[in-house]
N, C-alpha and C positions, 0 to 999 in steps of 0.2 A: 530555408526552414519554414514550414507552414505556420500559420498564426496560432494554432492550438498548442503545440509544444512551447512556443515562445511565451504564451501566457503564463505557463508554469515557471519558466525561467524568470520572467518579470516579477512574479510573486516573491521569489527569493533574491531578487536584485542581481541576477546573473546576466551577463551579456551574451554568453555562448554556452553550448552544451559542454564543450571542453572545460570551461571554467567550473561548471556545475559538477562534472565528474571529479575534477581535482579537489574541490571543496568537500564533496561527500566522502571521498577517499581519506582526506585529512581528518574529517570528523570521526569516521569509523576507526581509523588507526589510533586515534587518541584515547579510545576506550580501554579500560582495564579488562582483564579476563572476566571479572565478576560482572562488569557492565555489559560485556558481550553476551554472557550467559543470560542476564536479565532481559536483554534485547531479544535474544532468540526465543526465550520463553514467552515474551509478549507477542511476538509474531506467530508462534505456534498456537497460543490461546486465541488470538484474533482469527486465525484460519479455522480453528475448531468451531468457534462461535458462528462464523460465517456459514460453514457447512451445515451446522445444526439449524440455523435460521432458514437456510434454503430448503432443507428437508421439511421443516414445519410449515413453511409457506406453501410448498408444493402440495403437501397432503391436505392443507386447509383449503386451498383454492383450486385443486385440480378438477373438481367436479364442475365448478363454474367456468373454468377455462375450456374444458373439452365439450361442454354443452352448447357453446356458442358457435 
């Protein structure tokens, strides 16, 4: 495993990718239906905000980017 993915595993105190997958699966499985719904809504909102910010930044800076 390269050092970059290992840094993320170290952040969460995992020794291997398999251990991380097992823990994430356990965490996600322990959620109730309402918690899954809330989690999905948060991910959808995050994606929508990211797309909107990219659009705003593109239109704000496209003249400067394409003039150079």
